PDB file of N, H, CA, C and O in Angstrom:
ATOM      1  N   MET A   1       0.839  -0.908  -0.132  1.00  0.00           N
ATOM      2  CA  MET A   1       0.026   0.138  -0.238  1.00  0.00           C
ATOM      3  C   MET A   1       0.977   1.468  -0.096  1.00  0.00           C
ATOM      4  O   MET A   1       1.733   1.788   0.822  1.00  0.00           O
ATOM      5  N   ASP A   2       0.739   1.978  -1.051  1.00  0.00           N
ATOM      6  H   ASP A   2       0.125   1.718  -1.796  1.00  0.00           H
ATOM      7  CA  ASP A   2       1.548   3.171  -1.105  1.00  0.00           C
ATOM      8  C   ASP A   2       0.580   4.477  -0.709  1.00  0.00           C
ATOM      9  O   ASP A   2      -0.442   4.899  -1.249  1.00  0.00           O
ATOM     10  N   LEU A   3       1.332   4.946   0.470  1.00  0.00           N
ATOM     11  H   LEU A   3       2.163   4.603   0.909  1.00  0.00           H
ATOM     12  CA  LEU A   3       0.761   6.239   0.748  1.00  0.00           C
ATOM     13  C   LEU A   3       0.317   7.480  -0.048  1.00  0.00           C
ATOM     14  O   LEU A   3      -0.642   8.202   0.224  1.00  0.00           O
ATOM     15  N   PHE A   4       0.992   7.579  -0.860  1.00  0.00           N
ATOM     16  H   PHE A   4       1.771   6.992  -1.081  1.00  0.00           H
ATOM     17  CA  PHE A   4       1.324   8.842  -1.691  1.00  0.00           C
ATOM     18  C   PHE A   4       0.636   8.547  -3.038  1.00  0.00           C
ATOM     19  O   PHE A   4       0.332   9.449  -3.818  1.00  0.00           O
ATOM     20  N   SER A   5       0.414   7.285  -3.267  1.00  0.00           N
ATOM     21  H   SER A   5       0.662   6.552  -2.633  1.00  0.00           H
ATOM     22  CA  SER A   5      -0.115   6.869  -4.893  1.00  0.00           C
ATOM     23  C   SER A   5      -1.510   7.795  -5.505  1.00  0.00           C
ATOM     24  O   SER A   5      -1.625   7.917  -6.724  1.00  0.00           O
ATOM     25  N   SER A   6      -2.264   8.255  -4.819  1.00  0.00           N
ATOM     26  H   SER A   6      -2.171   8.156  -3.829  1.00  0.00           H
ATOM     27  CA  SER A   6      -3.152   9.137  -4.910  1.00  0.00           C
ATOM     28  C   SER A   6      -3.079  10.268  -4.615  1.00  0.00           C
ATOM     29  O   SER A   6      -4.105  10.891  -4.344  1.00  0.00           O
ATOM     30  N   VAL A   7      -1.740  10.907  -4.579  1.00  0.00           N
ATOM     31  H   VAL A   7      -0.907  10.401  -4.799  1.00  0.00           H
ATOM     32  CA  VAL A   7      -1.872  12.429  -4.093  1.00  0.00           C
ATOM     33  C   VAL A   7      -0.826  12.869  -5.447  1.00  0.00           C
ATOM     34  O   VAL A   7       0.216  12.344  -5.838  1.00  0.00           O
ATOM     35  N   GLY A   8      -1.544  13.981  -5.924  1.00  0.00           N
ATOM     36  H   GLY A   8      -2.390  14.408  -5.606  1.00  0.00           H
ATOM     37  CA  GLY A   8      -0.992  14.398  -6.904  1.00  0.00           C
ATOM     38  C   GLY A   8       0.147  15.782  -6.529  1.00  0.00           C
ATOM     39  O   GLY A   8       0.297  16.158  -5.367  1.00  0.00           O
ATOM     40  N   THR A   9       0.779  16.338  -7.532  1.00  0.00           N
ATOM     41  H   THR A   9       0.657  16.032  -8.476  1.00  0.00           H
ATOM     42  CA  THR A   9       1.542  17.214  -7.416  1.00  0.00           C
ATOM     43  C   THR A   9       0.866  18.582  -6.571  1.00  0.00           C
ATOM     44  O   THR A   9       1.255  19.170  -5.562  1.00  0.00           O
ATOM     45  N   GLN A  10      -0.237  18.780  -7.401  1.00  0.00           N
ATOM     46  H   GLN A  10      -0.554  18.302  -8.221  1.00  0.00           H
ATOM     47  CA  GLN A  10      -1.273  20.012  -6.945  1.00  0.00           C
ATOM     48  C   GLN A  10      -1.523  19.801  -5.215  1.00  0.00           C
ATOM     49  O   GLN A  10      -1.316  20.732  -4.437  1.00  0.00           O
ATOM     50  N   GLU A  11      -1.873  18.796  -4.877  1.00  0.00           N
ATOM     51  H   GLU A  11      -2.042  18.040  -5.510  1.00  0.00           H
ATOM     52  CA  GLU A  11      -2.059  18.214  -3.516  1.00  0.00           C
ATOM     53  C   GLU A  11      -0.797  18.580  -2.316  1.00  0.00           C
ATOM     54  O   GLU A  11      -0.756  19.103  -1.202  1.00  0.00           O
ATOM     55  N   ILE A  12       0.185  17.953  -3.303  1.00  0.00           N
ATOM     56  H   ILE A  12       0.151  17.528  -4.208  1.00  0.00           H
ATOM     57  CA  ILE A  12       1.489  18.104  -2.504  1.00  0.00           C
ATOM     58  C   ILE A  12       2.043  19.638  -2.343  1.00  0.00           C
ATOM     59  O   ILE A  12       2.689  20.009  -1.363  1.00  0.00           O
ATOM     60  N   LEU A  13       1.781  20.265  -3.175  1.00  0.00           N
ATOM     61  H   LEU A  13       1.257  19.964  -3.971  1.00  0.00           H
ATOM     62  CA  LEU A  13       2.270  21.911  -3.227  1.00  0.00           C
ATOM     63  C   LEU A  13       1.084  22.720  -2.427  1.00  0.00           C
ATOM     64  O   LEU A  13       1.413  23.814  -1.968  1.00  0.00           O
ATOM     65  N   MET A  14      -0.257  22.281  -2.220  1.00  0.00           N
ATOM     66  H   MET A  14      -0.524  21.392  -2.593  1.00  0.00           H
ATOM     67  CA  MET A  14      -0.909  22.972  -1.305  1.00  0.00           C
ATOM     68  C   MET A  14      -1.009  22.556   0.343  1.00  0.00           C
ATOM     69  O   MET A  14      -1.421  23.206   1.303  1.00  0.00           O
ATOM     70  N   ILE A  15      -0.516  21.351   0.256  1.00  0.00           N
ATOM     71  H   ILE A  15      -0.181  20.822  -0.524  1.00  0.00           H
ATOM     72  CA  ILE A  15      -0.118  20.725   1.503  1.00  0.00           C
ATOM     73  C   ILE A  15       1.206  21.638   2.160  1.00  0.00           C
ATOM     74  O   ILE A  15       1.380  22.061   3.304  1.00  0.00           O
ATOM     75  N   LEU A  16       1.997  21.739   1.000  1.00  0.00           N
ATOM     76  H   LEU A  16       1.856  21.396   0.072  1.00  0.00           H
ATOM     77  CA  LEU A  16       3.456  22.332   1.707  1.00  0.00           C
ATOM     78  C   LEU A  16       3.167  23.938   1.955  1.00  0.00           C
ATOM     79  O   LEU A  16       3.818  24.448   2.866  1.00  0.00           O
ATOM     80  N   LEU A  17       2.207  24.822   1.193  1.00  0.00           N
ATOM     81  H   LEU A  17       1.678  24.408   0.453  1.00  0.00           H
ATOM     82  CA  LEU A  17       1.991  25.892   1.187  1.00  0.00           C
ATOM     83  C   LEU A  17       1.148  26.365   2.494  1.00  0.00           C
ATOM     84  O   LEU A  17       1.243  27.504   2.950  1.00  0.00           O
ATOM     85  N   VAL A  18       0.257  25.289   3.077  1.00  0.00           N
ATOM     86  H   VAL A  18       0.180  24.364   2.706  1.00  0.00           H
ATOM     87  CA  VAL A  18      -0.496  25.078   4.199  1.00  0.00           C
ATOM     88  C   VAL A  18       0.748  25.164   5.598  1.00  0.00           C
ATOM     89  O   VAL A  18       0.726  25.887   6.594  1.00  0.00           O
ATOM     90  N   ALA A  19       1.590  24.297   5.243  1.00  0.00           N
ATOM     91  H   ALA A  19       1.608  23.709   4.433  1.00  0.00           H
ATOM     92  CA  ALA A  19       2.679  24.041   6.379  1.00  0.00           C
ATOM     93  C   ALA A  19       3.519  25.188   6.182  1.00  0.00           C
ATOM     94  O   ALA A  19       3.960  25.658   7.231  1.00  0.00           O
ATOM     95  N   ILE A  20       3.930  25.885   4.904  1.00  0.00           N
ATOM     96  H   ILE A  20       3.571  25.503   4.052  1.00  0.00           H
ATOM     97  CA  ILE A  20       4.625  26.956   5.539  1.00  0.00           C
ATOM     98  C   ILE A  20       3.738  28.217   6.233  1.00  0.00           C
ATOM     99  O   ILE A  20       4.290  29.034   6.970  1.00  0.00           O
ATOM    100  N   ILE A  21       2.604  28.264   5.978  1.00  0.00           N
ATOM    101  H   ILE A  21       2.156  27.600   5.380  1.00  0.00           H
ATOM    102  CA  ILE A  21       1.459  29.327   6.737  1.00  0.00           C
ATOM    103  C   ILE A  21       1.514  28.874   8.045  1.00  0.00           C
ATOM    104  O   ILE A  21       1.927  29.735   8.822  1.00  0.00           O
ATOM    105  N   VAL A  22       1.274  27.956   8.474  1.00  0.00           N
ATOM    106  H   VAL A  22       0.938  27.257   7.843  1.00  0.00           H
ATOM    107  CA  VAL A  22       0.705  27.497   9.734  1.00  0.00           C
ATOM    108  C   VAL A  22       2.084  27.218  10.589  1.00  0.00           C
ATOM    109  O   VAL A  22       2.134  27.643  11.744  1.00  0.00           O
ATOM    110  N   ILE A  23       3.207  26.504  10.028  1.00  0.00           N
ATOM    111  H   ILE A  23       3.166  26.159   9.090  1.00  0.00           H
ATOM    112  CA  ILE A  23       4.365  26.382  11.165  1.00  0.00           C
ATOM    113  C   ILE A  23       5.498  27.611  10.823  1.00  0.00           C
ATOM    114  O   ILE A  23       6.178  27.908  11.805  1.00  0.00           O
ATOM    115  N   GLY A  24       5.791  28.344   9.619  1.00  0.00           N
ATOM    116  H   GLY A  24       5.239  28.103   8.820  1.00  0.00           H
ATOM    117  CA  GLY A  24       6.562  28.960   9.306  1.00  0.00           C
ATOM    118  C   GLY A  24       7.553  28.439   8.407  1.00  0.00           C
ATOM    119  O   GLY A  24       7.691  27.220   8.300  1.00  0.00           O
ATOM    120  N   PRO A  25       8.208  29.188   7.795  1.00  0.00           N
ATOM    121  CA  PRO A  25       9.227  28.984   6.747  1.00  0.00           C
ATOM    122  C   PRO A  25      10.662  28.335   7.579  1.00  0.00           C
ATOM    123  O   PRO A  25      11.415  27.507   7.068  1.00  0.00           O
ATOM    124  N   ASN A  26      10.795  28.808   8.691  1.00  0.00           N
ATOM    125  H   ASN A  26      10.183  29.481   9.107  1.00  0.00           H
ATOM    126  CA  ASN A  26      12.159  28.339   9.401  1.00  0.00           C
ATOM    127  C   ASN A  26      11.919  27.176  10.111  1.00  0.00           C
ATOM    128  O   ASN A  26      12.921  26.464  10.169  1.00  0.00           O
ATOM    129  N   LYS A  27      10.942  26.733  10.671  1.00  0.00           N
ATOM    130  H   LYS A  27      10.128  27.312  10.624  1.00  0.00           H
ATOM    131  CA  LYS A  27      10.466  25.514  11.010  1.00  0.00           C
ATOM    132  C   LYS A  27      10.067  24.477  10.386  1.00  0.00           C
ATOM    133  O   LYS A  27       9.629  23.466  10.935  1.00  0.00           O
ATOM    134  N   ILE A  28      10.196  24.657   9.129  1.00  0.00           N
ATOM    135  H   ILE A  28      10.553  25.478   8.683  1.00  0.00           H
ATOM    136  CA  ILE A  28       9.481  23.450   8.057  1.00  0.00           C
ATOM    137  C   ILE A  28      10.576  22.141   8.139  1.00  0.00           C
ATOM    138  O   ILE A  28      10.242  20.964   8.273  1.00  0.00           O
ATOM    139  N   ALA A  29      12.028  22.678   8.017  1.00  0.00           N
ATOM    140  H   ALA A  29      12.299  23.634   7.908  1.00  0.00           H
ATOM    141  CA  ALA A  29      13.106  21.549   7.973  1.00  0.00           C
ATOM    142  C   ALA A  29      12.951  20.705   9.416  1.00  0.00           C
ATOM    143  O   ALA A  29      12.995  19.475   9.422  1.00  0.00           O
ATOM    144  N   GLU A  30      12.753  21.548  10.719  1.00  0.00           N
ATOM    145  H   GLU A  30      12.718  22.547  10.714  1.00  0.00           H
ATOM    146  CA  GLU A  30      12.834  20.527  11.934  1.00  0.00           C
ATOM    147  C   GLU A  30      11.802  19.668  11.948  1.00  0.00           C
ATOM    148  O   GLU A  30      11.943  18.581  12.509  1.00  0.00           O
ATOM    149  N   PHE A  31      10.553  20.028  11.311  1.00  0.00           N
ATOM    150  H   PHE A  31      10.438  20.911  10.855  1.00  0.00           H
ATOM    151  CA  PHE A  31       9.068  19.887  11.155  1.00  0.00           C
ATOM    152  C   PHE A  31       9.674  18.386  10.641  1.00  0.00           C
ATOM    153  O   PHE A  31       9.663  17.392  11.368  1.00  0.00           O
ATOM    154  N   GLY A  32      10.201  18.402   9.271  1.00  0.00           N
ATOM    155  H   GLY A  32      10.211  19.209   8.681  1.00  0.00           H
ATOM    156  CA  GLY A  32       9.961  17.066   8.335  1.00  0.00           C
ATOM    157  C   GLY A  32      11.091  16.174   8.732  1.00  0.00           C
ATOM    158  O   GLY A  32      11.165  15.038   8.264  1.00  0.00           O
ATOM    159  N   LYS A  33      12.006  16.656   9.605  1.00  0.00           N
ATOM    160  H   LYS A  33      11.945  17.579   9.985  1.00  0.00           H
ATOM    161  CA  LYS A  33      13.104  15.731  10.460  1.00  0.00           C
ATOM    162  C   LYS A  33      12.190  15.402  11.634  1.00  0.00           C
ATOM    163  O   LYS A  33      12.343  14.193  11.803  1.00  0.00           O
ATOM    164  N   THR A  34      11.565  15.728  12.278  1.00  0.00           N
ATOM    165  H   THR A  34      11.440  16.711  12.140  1.00  0.00           H
ATOM    166  CA  THR A  34      10.646  14.873  13.139  1.00  0.00           C
ATOM    167  C   THR A  34       9.732  14.062  13.025  1.00  0.00           C
ATOM    168  O   THR A  34       9.545  13.139  13.818  1.00  0.00           O
ATOM    169  N   LEU A  35       8.911  14.345  11.835  1.00  0.00           N
ATOM    170  H   LEU A  35       9.063  15.094  11.191  1.00  0.00           H
ATOM    171  CA  LEU A  35       8.130  13.646  11.081  1.00  0.00           C
ATOM    172  C   LEU A  35       8.692  12.451  10.384  1.00  0.00           C
ATOM    173  O   LEU A  35       7.995  11.485  10.072  1.00  0.00           O
ATOM    174  N   GLY A  36      10.271  12.565  10.094  1.00  0.00           N
ATOM    175  H   GLY A  36      10.837  13.350  10.348  1.00  0.00           H
ATOM    176  CA  GLY A  36      10.574  11.247   9.521  1.00  0.00           C
ATOM    177  C   GLY A  36      11.095  10.775  10.365  1.00  0.00           C
ATOM    178  O   GLY A  36      11.399   9.650   9.968  1.00  0.00           O
ATOM    179  N   ASN A  37      11.653  10.993  12.024  1.00  0.00           N
ATOM    180  H   ASN A  37      11.406  11.906  12.347  1.00  0.00           H
ATOM    181  CA  ASN A  37      11.747  10.326  12.739  1.00  0.00           C
ATOM    182  C   ASN A  37      10.568   9.526  13.401  1.00  0.00           C
ATOM    183  O   ASN A  37      10.720   8.337  13.684  1.00  0.00           O
ATOM    184  N   VAL A  38       9.636  10.053  13.595  1.00  0.00           N
ATOM    185  H   VAL A  38       9.512  11.018  13.366  1.00  0.00           H
ATOM    186  CA  VAL A  38       8.247   9.292  13.854  1.00  0.00           C
ATOM    187  C   VAL A  38       7.894   8.499  12.742  1.00  0.00           C
ATOM    188  O   VAL A  38       7.356   7.480  13.173  1.00  0.00           O
ATOM    189  N   SER A  39       7.949   8.495  11.463  1.00  0.00           N
ATOM    190  H   SER A  39       8.386   9.324  11.113  1.00  0.00           H
ATOM    191  CA  SER A  39       7.419   7.447  10.602  1.00  0.00           C
ATOM    192  C   SER A  39       8.660   6.301  10.609  1.00  0.00           C
ATOM    193  O   SER A  39       8.423   5.140  10.275  1.00  0.00           O
ATOM    194  N   ARG A  40       9.930   6.716  10.999  1.00  0.00           N
ATOM    195  H   ARG A  40      10.123   7.659  11.270  1.00  0.00           H
ATOM    196  CA  ARG A  40      10.759   5.486  11.163  1.00  0.00           C
ATOM    197  C   ARG A  40      10.485   4.571  12.427  1.00  0.00           C
ATOM    198  O   ARG A  40      10.488   3.341  12.484  1.00  0.00           O
ATOM    199  N   ASN A  41      10.242   5.527  13.453  1.00  0.00           N
ATOM    200  H   ASN A  41      10.240   6.526  13.406  1.00  0.00           H
ATOM    201  CA  ASN A  41       9.988   4.754  14.891  1.00  0.00           C
ATOM    202  C   ASN A  41       8.508   3.901  14.664  1.00  0.00           C
ATOM    203  O   ASN A  41       8.460   2.815  15.243  1.00  0.00           O
ATOM    204  N   LEU A  42       7.281   4.313  13.856  1.00  0.00           N
ATOM    205  H   LEU A  42       7.321   5.194  13.386  1.00  0.00           H
ATOM    206  CA  LEU A  42       6.349   3.473  13.532  1.00  0.00           C
ATOM    207  C   LEU A  42       6.628   2.582  12.842  1.00  0.00           C
ATOM    208  O   LEU A  42       6.096   1.502  13.100  1.00  0.00           O
ATOM    209  N   LYS A  43       7.498   2.663  11.779  1.00  0.00           N
ATOM    210  H   LYS A  43       7.931   3.540  11.570  1.00  0.00           H
ATOM    211  CA  LYS A  43       7.890   1.397  10.738  1.00  0.00           C
ATOM    212  C   LYS A  43       8.475   0.342  11.252  1.00  0.00           C
ATOM    213  O   LYS A  43       8.066  -0.809  11.102  1.00  0.00           O
ATOM    214  N   LYS A  44       9.738   0.765  12.064  1.00  0.00           N
ATOM    215  H   LYS A  44      10.070   1.700  12.186  1.00  0.00           H
ATOM    216  CA  LYS A  44      10.337  -0.180  13.162  1.00  0.00           C
ATOM    217  C   LYS A  44       9.755  -0.953  14.206  1.00  0.00           C
ATOM    218  O   LYS A  44      10.124  -2.094  14.485  1.00  0.00           O
ATOM    219  N   ALA A  45       8.591  -0.156  14.943  1.00  0.00           N
ATOM    220  H   ALA A  45       8.291   0.771  14.716  1.00  0.00           H
ATOM    221  CA  ALA A  45       7.750  -0.747  15.638  1.00  0.00           C
ATOM    222  C   ALA A  45       6.752  -1.693  15.134  1.00  0.00           C
ATOM    223  O   ALA A  45       6.445  -2.688  15.790  1.00  0.00           O
ATOM    224  N   SER A  46       6.213  -1.410  13.946  1.00  0.00           N
ATOM    225  H   SER A  46       6.462  -0.602  13.414  1.00  0.00           H
ATOM    226  CA  SER A  46       5.451  -2.334  13.139  1.00  0.00           C
ATOM    227  C   SER A  46       6.140  -3.747  12.905  1.00  0.00           C
ATOM    228  O   SER A  46       5.713  -4.892  13.052  1.00  0.00           O
ATOM    229  N   THR A  47       7.566  -3.155  12.416  1.00  0.00           N
ATOM    230  H   THR A  47       7.912  -2.225  12.297  1.00  0.00           H
ATOM    231  CA  THR A  47       8.383  -4.660  11.855  1.00  0.00           C
ATOM    232  C   THR A  47       8.611  -5.616  12.421  1.00  0.00           C
ATOM    233  O   THR A  47       8.734  -6.755  11.970  1.00  0.00           O
ATOM    234  N   ASP A  48       8.762  -4.929  14.396  1.00  0.00           N
ATOM    235  H   ASP A  48       8.662  -4.004  14.763  1.00  0.00           H
ATOM    236  CA  ASP A  48       9.007  -5.828  15.418  1.00  0.00           C
ATOM    237  C   ASP A  48       7.989  -6.409  15.576  1.00  0.00           C
ATOM    238  O   ASP A  48       8.087  -7.636  15.530  1.00  0.00           O
ATOM    239  N   PHE A  49       6.897  -5.945  15.771  1.00  0.00           N
ATOM    240  H   PHE A  49       6.818  -4.949  15.809  1.00  0.00           H
ATOM    241  CA  PHE A  49       5.294  -6.621  16.187  1.00  0.00           C
ATOM    242  C   PHE A  49       5.382  -7.961  15.356  1.00  0.00           C
ATOM    243  O   PHE A  49       5.189  -9.118  15.730  1.00  0.00           O
ATOM    244  N   THR A  50       5.644  -7.584  14.421  1.00  0.00           N
ATOM    245  H   THR A  50       5.800  -6.644  14.117  1.00  0.00           H
ATOM    246  CA  THR A  50       4.887  -8.378  13.078  1.00  0.00           C
ATOM    247  C   THR A  50       5.845  -9.659  13.208  1.00  0.00           C
ATOM    248  O   THR A  50       5.469 -10.831  13.216  1.00  0.00           O
ATOM    249  N   SER A  51       7.153  -9.191  13.308  1.00  0.00           N
ATOM    250  H   SER A  51       7.459  -8.239  13.302  1.00  0.00           H
ATOM    251  CA  SER A  51       8.373 -10.450  13.441  1.00  0.00           C
ATOM    252  C   SER A  51       8.249 -11.287  14.917  1.00  0.00           C
ATOM    253  O   SER A  51       8.437 -12.499  15.032  1.00  0.00           O
ATOM    254  N   ASN A  52       7.928 -10.462  15.896  1.00  0.00           N
ATOM    255  H   ASN A  52       7.775  -9.479  15.804  1.00  0.00           H
ATOM    256  CA  ASN A  52       7.407 -11.081  17.052  1.00  0.00           C
ATOM    257  C   ASN A  52       6.039 -12.353  16.916  1.00  0.00           C
ATOM    258  O   ASN A  52       6.109 -13.554  17.180  1.00  0.00           O
ATOM    259  N   ILE A  53       4.985 -11.640  16.465  1.00  0.00           N
ATOM    260  H   ILE A  53       4.928 -10.665  16.250  1.00  0.00           H
ATOM    261  CA  ILE A  53       3.884 -12.561  16.342  1.00  0.00           C
ATOM    262  C   ILE A  53       4.233 -13.823  15.471  1.00  0.00           C
ATOM    263  O   ILE A  53       4.086 -14.991  15.831  1.00  0.00           O
ATOM    264  N   THR A  54       4.682 -13.422  14.362  1.00  0.00           N
ATOM    265  H   THR A  54       4.802 -12.473  14.069  1.00  0.00           H
ATOM    266  CA  THR A  54       5.180 -14.854  13.511  1.00  0.00           C
ATOM    267  C   THR A  54       6.301 -15.902  14.428  1.00  0.00           C
ATOM    268  O   THR A  54       6.201 -17.125  14.331  1.00  0.00           O
ATOM    269  N   ARG A  55       7.192 -15.352  15.173  1.00  0.00           N
ATOM    270  H   ARG A  55       7.273 -14.358  15.252  1.00  0.00           H
ATOM    271  CA  ARG A  55       8.006 -15.998  15.836  1.00  0.00           C
ATOM    272  C   ARG A  55       7.321 -16.914  16.830  1.00  0.00           C
ATOM    273  O   ARG A  55       7.774 -17.976  17.257  1.00  0.00           O
ATOM    274  N   GLU A  56       6.388 -16.458  17.077  1.00  0.00           N
ATOM    275  H   GLU A  56       6.020 -15.596  16.731  1.00  0.00           H
ATOM    276  CA  GLU A  56       5.113 -17.046  18.736  1.00  0.00           C
ATOM    277  C   GLU A  56       4.425 -17.857  17.783  1.00  0.00           C
ATOM    278  O   GLU A  56       4.217 -19.005  18.176  1.00  0.00           O
ATOM    279  N   ILE A  57       3.921 -17.511  16.375  1.00  0.00           N
ATOM    280  H   ILE A  57       4.091 -16.579  16.055  1.00  0.00           H
ATOM    281  CA  ILE A  57       3.332 -18.726  15.986  1.00  0.00           C
ATOM    282  C   ILE A  57       4.199 -19.717  15.367  1.00  0.00           C
ATOM    283  O   ILE A  57       3.648 -20.810  15.238  1.00  0.00           O
ATOM    284  N   GLU A  58       5.198 -19.660  15.017  1.00  0.00           N
ATOM    285  H   GLU A  58       5.646 -18.772  15.122  1.00  0.00           H
ATOM    286  CA  GLU A  58       6.355 -20.606  14.464  1.00  0.00           C
ATOM    287  C   GLU A  58       6.416 -21.474  15.851  1.00  0.00           C
ATOM    288  O   GLU A  58       6.216 -22.683  15.972  1.00  0.00           O
ATOM    289  N   ASP A  59       6.692 -20.676  16.695  1.00  0.00           N
ATOM    290  H   ASP A  59       6.854 -19.694  16.597  1.00  0.00           H
ATOM    291  CA  ASP A  59       7.082 -21.571  18.112  1.00  0.00           C
ATOM    292  C   ASP A  59       5.943 -22.563  18.800  1.00  0.00           C
ATOM    293  O   ASP A  59       6.188 -23.538  19.511  1.00  0.00           O
ATOM    294  N   GLU A  60       4.753 -22.112  18.443  1.00  0.00           N
ATOM    295  H   GLU A  60       4.555 -21.321  17.865  1.00  0.00           H
ATOM    296  CA  GLU A  60       3.589 -22.576  18.556  1.00  0.00           C
ATOM    297  C   GLU A  60       3.378 -24.157  17.657  1.00  0.00           C
ATOM    298  O   GLU A  60       3.221 -25.317  18.036  1.00  0.00           O
ATOM    299  N   GLU A  61       3.447 -23.656  16.629  1.00  0.00           N
ATOM    300  H   GLU A  61       3.575 -22.713  16.321  1.00  0.00           H
ATOM    301  CA  GLU A  61       3.616 -24.897  15.540  1.00  0.00           C
ATOM    302  C   GLU A  61       4.726 -25.998  15.968  1.00  0.00           C
ATOM    303  O   GLU A  61       4.345 -27.164  16.077  1.00  0.00           O
ATOM    304  N   LYS A  62       6.006 -25.697  16.199  1.00  0.00           N
ATOM    305  H   LYS A  62       6.316 -24.750  16.111  1.00  0.00           H
ATOM    306  CA  LYS A  62       6.916 -26.183  16.781  1.00  0.00           C
ATOM    307  C   LYS A  62       6.554 -27.321  17.674  1.00  0.00           C
ATOM    308  O   LYS A  62       6.856 -28.499  17.482  1.00  0.00           O
ATOM    309  N   GLN A  63       5.754 -26.753  18.844  1.00  0.00           N
ATOM    310  H   GLN A  63       5.508 -25.796  19.000  1.00  0.00           H
ATOM    311  CA  GLN A  63       5.618 -27.336  20.004  1.00  0.00           C
ATOM    312  C   GLN A  63       4.564 -28.232  19.786  1.00  0.00           C
ATOM    313  O   GLN A  63       4.574 -29.227  20.512  1.00  0.00           O
ATOM    314  N   LYS A  64       3.281 -28.089  18.631  1.00  0.00           N
ATOM    315  H   LYS A  64       3.273 -27.281  18.041  1.00  0.00           H
ATOM    316  CA  LYS A  64       2.525 -29.027  18.393  1.00  0.00           C
ATOM    317  C   LYS A  64       2.883 -30.310  17.751  1.00  0.00           C
ATOM    318  O   LYS A  64       2.389 -31.433  17.855  1.00  0.00           O
ATOM    319  N   LYS A  65       3.970 -29.804  16.992  1.00  0.00           N
ATOM    320  H   LYS A  65       4.371 -28.892  16.908  1.00  0.00           H
ATOM    321  CA  LYS A  65       4.560 -31.066  16.249  1.00  0.00           C
ATOM    322  C   LYS A  65       5.525 -31.843  17.176  1.00  0.00           C
ATOM    323  O   LYS A  65       5.740 -32.973  16.739  1.00  0.00           O
ATOM    324  N   THR A  66       6.109 -31.585  18.223  1.00  0.00           N
ATOM    325  H   THR A  66       5.934 -30.667  18.578  1.00  0.00           H
ATOM    326  CA  THR A  66       7.149 -32.352  19.093  1.00  0.00           C
ATOM    327  C   THR A  66       6.461 -32.780  20.325  1.00  0.00           C
ATOM    328  O   THR A  66       6.957 -33.624  21.071  1.00  0.00           O
ATOM    329  N   SER A  67       5.223 -32.158  20.572  1.00  0.00           N
ATOM    330  H   SER A  67       4.820 -31.471  19.967  1.00  0.00           H
ATOM    331  CA  SER A  67       4.445 -32.653  21.650  1.00  0.00           C
ATOM    332  C   SER A  67       3.691 -33.938  21.526  1.00  0.00           C
ATOM    333  O   SER A  67       3.020 -33.928  20.494  1.00  0.00           O
ATOM    334  N   PRO A  68       3.563 -35.053  22.222  1.00  0.00           N
ATOM    335  CA  PRO A  68       2.390 -36.155  21.930  1.00  0.00           C
ATOM    336  C   PRO A  68       1.190 -35.525  21.958  1.00  0.00           C
ATOM    337  O   PRO A  68       1.061 -34.411  22.465  1.00  0.00           O
ATOM    338  N   PRO A  69       0.141 -36.238  21.374  1.00  0.00           N
ATOM    339  CA  PRO A  69      -1.140 -35.922  21.297  1.00  0.00           C
ATOM    340  C   PRO A  69      -1.933 -35.996  22.726  1.00  0.00           C
ATOM    341  O   PRO A  69      -1.717 -37.029  23.359  1.00  0.00           O
ATOM    342  N   ALA A  70      -2.511 -35.376  23.116  1.00  0.00           N
ATOM    343  H   ALA A  70      -2.686 -34.536  22.602  1.00  0.00           H
ATOM    344  CA  ALA A  70      -3.330 -35.498  24.512  1.00  0.00           C
ATOM    345  C   ALA A  70      -4.255 -36.665  24.402  1.00  0.00           C
ATOM    346  O   ALA A  70      -5.200 -36.621  23.614  1.00  0.00           O
ATOM    347  N   THR A  71      -4.030 -37.696  25.147  1.00  0.00           N
ATOM    348  H   THR A  71      -3.262 -37.731  25.787  1.00  0.00           H
ATOM    349  CA  THR A  71      -5.066 -38.573  25.264  1.00  0.00           C
ATOM    350  C   THR A  71      -6.329 -38.248  26.321  1.00  0.00           C
ATOM    351  O   THR A  71      -6.163 -37.621  27.367  1.00  0.00           O
ATOM    352  N   ALA A  72      -7.469 -38.721  25.924  1.00  0.00           N
ATOM    353  H   ALA A  72      -7.603 -39.231  25.075  1.00  0.00           H
ATOM    354  CA  ALA A  72      -8.825 -38.550  26.657  1.00  0.00           C
ATOM    355  C   ALA A  72      -8.610 -39.727  28.040  1.00  0.00           C
ATOM    356  O   ALA A  72      -7.866 -40.708  28.028  1.00  0.00           O
ATOM    357  N   PRO A  73      -9.379 -39.333  29.016  1.00  0.00           N
ATOM    358  CA  PRO A  73      -9.316 -40.391  29.986  1.00  0.00           C
ATOM    359  C   PRO A  73     -10.122 -41.403  29.595  1.00  0.00           C
ATOM    360  O   PRO A  73     -10.927 -40.987  28.763  1.00  0.00           O
ATOM    361  N   PRO A  74     -10.242 -42.456  29.815  1.00  0.00           N
ATOM    362  CA  PRO A  74     -11.136 -43.699  29.590  1.00  0.00           C
ATOM    363  C   PRO A  74     -12.513 -43.365  30.333  1.00  0.00           C
ATOM    364  O   PRO A  74     -12.691 -42.793  31.409  1.00  0.00           O
ATOM    365  N   ASP A  75     -13.278 -43.812  29.575  1.00  0.00           N
ATOM    366  H   ASP A  75     -13.133 -44.277  28.702  1.00  0.00           H
ATOM    367  CA  ASP A  75     -14.798 -43.606  30.205  1.00  0.00           C
ATOM    368  C   ASP A  75     -15.141 -44.597  31.606  1.00  0.00           C
ATOM    369  O   ASP A  75     -15.045 -45.821  31.511  1.00  0.00           O
ATOM    370  N   LYS A  76     -15.415 -44.149  32.483  1.00  0.00           N
ATOM    371  H   LYS A  76     -15.493 -43.155  32.561  1.00  0.00           H
ATOM    372  CA  LYS A  76     -15.776 -44.980  33.491  1.00  0.00           C
ATOM    373  C   LYS A  76     -17.195 -45.319  33.697  1.00  0.00           C
ATOM    374  O   LYS A  76     -18.015 -44.416  33.862  1.00  0.00           O
ATOM    375  N   LYS A  77     -17.532 -46.536  33.700  1.00  0.00           N
ATOM    376  H   LYS A  77     -16.866 -47.270  33.566  1.00  0.00           H
ATOM    377  CA  LYS A  77     -18.682 -46.675  33.619  1.00  0.00           C
ATOM    378  C   LYS A  77     -19.687 -47.599  35.173  1.00  0.00           C
ATOM    379  O   LYS A  77     -19.640 -48.771  35.546  1.00  0.00           O
ATOM    380  N   SER A  78     -20.296 -46.692  35.576  1.00  0.00           N
ATOM    381  H   SER A  78     -20.334 -45.740  35.273  1.00  0.00           H
ATOM    382  CA  SER A  78     -20.670 -47.302  37.237  1.00  0.00           C
ATOM    383  C   SER A  78     -21.638 -48.283  36.930  1.00  0.00           C
ATOM    384  O   SER A  78     -22.154 -48.945  37.831  1.00  0.00           O
TER     385      SER A  78
END
């Protein structure tokens, strides 16, 4: 899924213009750097979460293969 696949040049220019007005021209670089760091951290957290879940699933599947099947207790007739 590409975040900017549906955003055209005009939309990007409008976003930049609004950012310059709201944030100010002096703070744009700092804001971009901060936004990049946040994006990088979120991507890393997402990757870590996915790999942890995958590892847990693989461990459970391995454990199921190595452990003997559970046997049901025999029926007791009174």
